[in-house]
Structure formats: structure tokens, C-alpha cells
C-alpha positions, 0 to 999 in steps of 0.5 A: 940339321935334322935328319931326313930318313928318305934321303938317308935311305936313298944315299944308302941304296946309292952307296950299295949300288956303287959298291956292287959296280965296283965304283965304276960308272960304266958298270953301274949303268950296265947293271942299271940297263940289265935290271931295267930289261929284267923289270920292265915298267908297266905303269904310266910315265909321268914327266911333269906335274900337269901329267900327274894331275891328269893321271890322278883326275882320270884315276879318280873318275874311274874309281867314281864310275866303278863305285857308281856301277857297283851301287846300281848293280847291287840289289836293295836289302828290302827288295825295292829299287 
């Protein structure tokens, strides 16, 4: 079986967090809630593929508008419009 570095990292972190909680599931979730309170999520929450698609489309649209505005606002190098 081929190794998967992403899964290996997830398992390593899982083992580390479990050890920090003394392998006590209640303590683990207490630690998780505390960390979550100290590090509030600032971005959008994506619950499914359709939400992700819409989020990506919106971001691409925003980038396109910003890029177009930048081009329109820049003076030409030759003094012409």
C-alpha cells in the first residue's frame, strides 16, 4: 500500500491531540471548544459542493471586477485613452 502523506499528518495530529487530552474524549472536546473560542472562524462555512462552487464563482467574479477596475483606472503609458 502506498503511503499518503496527508493522512499520515492527520493521524499524527490526532495522536498528539489525544495524548494532550490524556486519551479522554470529554477532555478532548473541552480542549477543542476552548481552542475554537480562542480562534473564531472568520471565513465562510462551506457545507457542500454546491456552496463551494458558488463561493469560487463569486470570488472569481470579484477578482475579475477588481482587475477590470485596475485597468480602467491606470493611465496609459502614451497619454492616450
